[in-house]
Structure formats: C-alpha cells, structure tokens
C-alpha positions, 0 to 999 in steps of 0.5 A: 500500500505504498504511495508509489504504488498508486493506491491513492489513485485507487482510493479516488477511483473506488468510490466512482466505480462503487457508485456504478457497481453496488456489489463491488468490493476492494481488497487491499493486500499489503501495508502502507502509511497509516494516513493512507490506510485510514483513508482506505478504511474510511471508504466503508465496509466494502473495503477489506484490508488484508495487511501483509499477505505471505508470499505463499498465499498471494496467488490465492488472493489473485485467483479469488479476485475478479480483477487485480488493480496495478495503479502504480505511479512509478516506472516499474520494469516488470511488476511481479503483481501483474505476472502472478495475477495473470498466471492465476487467471485474473485480469489486470487493470494497470497504469500506462507507465513503465513496463506495465503496458508491455505485460497486459494485452488490452481487452484480452488480459486486462486494461490500461489507463493513464496514471493519476486518472482516477476516473479512467481507472474507475471506468476500466473497473466498471467496464470489466465487471459490466462484461458478461460472465462468459466474456469474463470467464474467457478473459480469465482463460486467456490470462492463464494461457498468456501467463503460461506462454509469457511468464512461466519458468519453461518460457523464461528458460527458453528465452534465456537459452536463446539469449545465451545462444545468441551471445555465444554465436556473437562471441564466436563471430567476434573471435573468428573476425579477430583471428582473420584480422591477425 
C-alpha cells in the first residue's frame, strides 16, 4: 500500500466505480502509511484490508479476485503483481507507465489507463465487471494461457537459452573476425 504504488489513485477511483457497481468490493493486500490506510478504511465496509499477505498465499488472493488493480505511479520494469495475477487467471487493470503496458494485452488480459486518472481507472473497473460472465470467464482463460506462454519458468528458460545462444554465436563471430584480422 505504498504511495508509489498508486493506491491513492485507487482510493479516488473506488468510490466512482462503487457508485456504478453496488456489489463491488476492494481488497487491499499489503501495508502502507497509516494516513493512507485510514483513508482506505474510511471508504466503508466494502473495503477489506488484508495487511501483509505471505508470499505463499498471494496467488490465492489473485485467483479469488475478479480483477487485480496495478495503479502504480512509478516506472516499474516488470511488476511481479501483474505476472502472478495473470498466471492465476485474473485480469489486470494497470497504469500506462513503465513496463506495465508491455505485460497486459488490452481487452484480452486486462486494461490500461493513464496514471493519476482516477476516473479512467474507475471506468476500466466498471467496464470489466459490466462484461458478461462468459466474456469474463474467457478473459480469465486467456490470462492463464498468456501467463503460461509469457511468464512461466519453461518460457523464461527458453528465452534465456536463446539469449545465451545468441551471445555465444556473437562471441564466436567476434573471435573468428579477430583471428582473420591477425
């Protein structure tokens, strides 16, 4: 719930979305400054503060959510929150900043909005929950497939091996050129 994570934007967006979606609940994992936590609690009983969630249980939180919100206001390279949520089958609405847009396929695995724009964040949340249950289920399936293809250990190892092979091939080319020039 750190300020840089954009939770203050979410605190402004939630009431806007909740006014349009009477069943909407906000579940916050993590801890942050007391003033921010108090502001979130002041939004009412539709906000649940989990506090710090052990790493061994966070995937369960993602899997049980209808949508994960990544409202970061800083340039994060590849936030684990996005990857883990998608792999758990939960779409992500994320700020269009840093590496977040590279991790989300708009409309397929989630939604993007401009950082600091609480109204746009609320619109994205509402748009997701206004989709039909079948469309949301299909999106969850797309998230799992995408997460497996992009973020799984086998996918990572395959890409890493390719980088090493390219590096070794480049080193071999450089060694041949050096020998030929000598």
